[in-house]
N, C-alpha and C positions, 0 to 999 in steps of 0.2 A: 827358920820354921818351912819347912817342905807344903806345896800344896797341891793338894792330890784335885785332877781336872777329869770329869768324866763327859765322855763323848760316844752319845748313842749314835753309832753307825748301821745304814740301811745293812740286810742280810746281801752274799757276798753274788747271789744271784741278781739281787737287784741292781747290784754296780757293774753284774757285767749287763745288764741290759741296757743302763744308762750309757757305759761305756761302749757298747757296739752302736744306741743310737748316736752320741757323738759324733762316730766314726763312718755310721752313713750318711749324716749329716752334710759333713765337712766335704765328703767327695761328690755327694749330690749337687752343693751349691759351688764346686772348685769350677765348674765351666758352664759359661752363660749359657741361658736358655736360647736352641735356636727357634726363635719365634717366626722365622721364614715358612716351616710350615704348616703354618695355621694364620697366615696374612688373608685378610679377605682378598677377593680375585671377583673381578667381573667378567663375564662370558660373553663370547666376543659374539659378533654380528651373525646370528646366519644368513645363510646364503639366500634364503628368500626375502629377506631385509636386503641386503645387496642386490638382490637384482630390482628390488621394489625401489631403492634409492637410483639405481641405474635406468631403470623404465623411464623414473619422475625427472629424471636429469638430462634426459636424451632430446634432441631435438628432433620434433616430428611425433612424439611421443606424449612425453608428459609435457614440458615444454613448449608451446607453439605448434601442439596437435590440432588446433583448428586455423593454423594460419594457410594449409593448401585449399581449403575449402574456401575457404573467404577468397582466396585469388579467383579461385574457379568463378565464384558468385559472383566476384568486378568482371569476370569475363560476358556474363549472361547480363548484365546493366548498359545503360547508354541507347544511344539512337541506333547501333547497329547490330544489335546485342539480337535481332529477329534472324538475322541473314544467316545463322547457321542451323535454324532448324526451319528453312523454307523446304517444302521437299519439294525433291530434283525430278519432281515427276508434275510439278506445274505445268509447267511449259507445254509438256504435250497434252494434259489435259485442254488448256486455253484455245489449243491448236486445233485438235480433234473437235471441240465445241464450235469455234469458231467456223470451222469446214462444212460440221452442221448447219449451222446458221446458214452459213452463203449457200449451200445448195437450196436450203428452205426461199431464201430471199431469191434465187434466181426463178423459183417456180412459180414465184409471186407474179416476179415480172412476164412470164411466158402468161401466167393467166391475162395480162391485161393485156397482152397483144391478141389472145386468142378472144377475147371479148370485142375485142375492135375490130378482128378481123369478119366476127357477126354480126357487127354493127354497122358495117362497111367504111368504117374510120381507120384500118389500121395506116398508118405512118403518117396520120393525119394531127393537128396541133391539139386535139383534145387527149389522143393516144399521150404524144410528148409530154402537157402537163402532170397525167396521169402517174405516167414513167417518171418522171422529175420528184412528184411528191413523193411517190412512193419509195423512189432512191435514197430521199434526203432522210425520211423517217427511218427506212431500212439501216442506215450508217447511224443514226444515233443510237437506234436499239442494238447495233452490234458493240458501238462505244460503250454504251451502259452496260452491255454484257461484259464484256473487256476488263472494262473497272471493276466490274463487280468480283470477276471473280480474281481480280491482282487484289484489290481487299480483303477479300476471303482469304485469299494465303498470305497476305501480311497479318491480318489478325490470330489466325491458328497459328503463324510463326510466335508474334510476340508472345501469347497464351502461352504457347511451351516453354520460351525463353524467360517469360517471369513465373512459370513453376516449376523451372530446374536450378532459377537463383534461391528459391523456398527453399528447393530443396539442398541447396549446396550450405544456407544458413541453418537449417536444422542439423545437418552433416555438424559441424563446424561445432556445436553446441551436445553433440550427442556424441561424437567421435572422443573429446575429451574423457565426458563423463564414463564413458565404457574403458578407455585406459587408464583413469583413477579409479573403477571396480577393480581392476586387477591390480593396481598398484595396492590396493586398499588389504585386499585377500593375501598378497602375497607378504605384506607387513603384517597384518594378523598371525598368518602362518609364522612366519618369522620370528614374533614376537611368542610366540608359544615354545617356540624350540627351544630360544634362547630364554625363557622361564626356566626348562626341564633343566637347561645345561646349567645354569646358574644354581637351580635346588642341589645338583650334584657335584659340583662346588662347594657349596657351603656345605653340604652333609660331609663331605670329604674334609673341609679344613676342621666342621667339628670333630671327625674322629680324630684327625691329627693333633689336634687341639687336648683332646682328652687322654690320647698316649701320650703324648709329651709330659702333662701333670699327673700321670698316674704312679710315680714314683715319690711326688710329694704329698698326693693322697694318702698313697701304703703309710710314706715316714711319719705323719700327722696322726694318722690313725694310732700308730706303735706307738709315737710320742702318749698319745692319752691313754691307750694299757699301762704303759710304763709307770707314769703319773700314778694312775689309779691304783696300782699294786705297789706304790712307794708310801703311798700318804694311806691306803687301804679302808679308801674311800672309791664307793664305785664310780666311776666316767663315763663322759659319754662324748663320742664324736662328734663334730660337722662340719661335714664338706667342705671343703671352701672353693668346691669348680660348681658352679651353678650353669645348666644350659645352655650356651649362647652370650655367654657374658659381653661387655664393650670390654676392651683392651684394658681402660682404667682398672674396671673392677678386677681383670684378671692378675693386672700386678699388682691390687691391693691385695689381693685373696693370699699371692705366691708370700706376699710380706709379712702378710701376717701369721702365717704357718712360719715361716724362716723365724721370724723373731720370736717367736715363743719357742721355739725346739731351741735356739741361743740363748734363751731368758733362763730356761730352765736346766739345761746342761751347763751354764755360768753359777747358777744357784746349788748346782749339786757339786762344782768344784770347788767354792766359796766351804760347803759344808767341809768338806774333806781337810781344807785345810784349816779349819778352824781348831 
């Protein structure tokens, strides 16, 4: 007894759509996707950052910027540091002062002689005693005057040496800070430029990624439409490409689209052969 089998086939236009979908899927997945076009990239170091690094690692600027000032401060310390600050005119001042003193002292001796002559004791023993006493006191005052001028010059020179020592110490602290401020400014400006360059790379990578996945998106949308037509039920396509997915998410998304397409096409072929 003959067996009659009834098979409900989809309309021809549905078969044509499904066949076209399978052809496109085969062609699309035949070649591997060039992921290098949307591989993550890191923006290079900006020139300002490079300059900051160079400055920070250059001897005398970033590293050891304090060194020359500490060395110079050492020259302004110790028992002979004052010598560099002695006035070059000090001896001239001392000589002029002592010369004036000697002039005044000579006038004093002349006054003793004048008084001795008026009293009739010129050349006498009393005059000699008075001259001796006057000269002794005059010589002592002269020595005190000279030593005082020398001490004054030394004190002033020593104070100037101490002042210069403090100035060099202050520079040893300030100069590295100023260099550090320049380095920080360069580094900050460079980081801003690098961030901008990175944003451009990321945007380009995202654009390349979306362009690379566009055929898969289009094929997935077509798959939903064909399945909706074949079943007579409305379908809704969900995009598999989300903004900035991770590489793993991207791989899983593509696998989902490809697997769904292959599964539907396999069901179609099995239905035809039944």
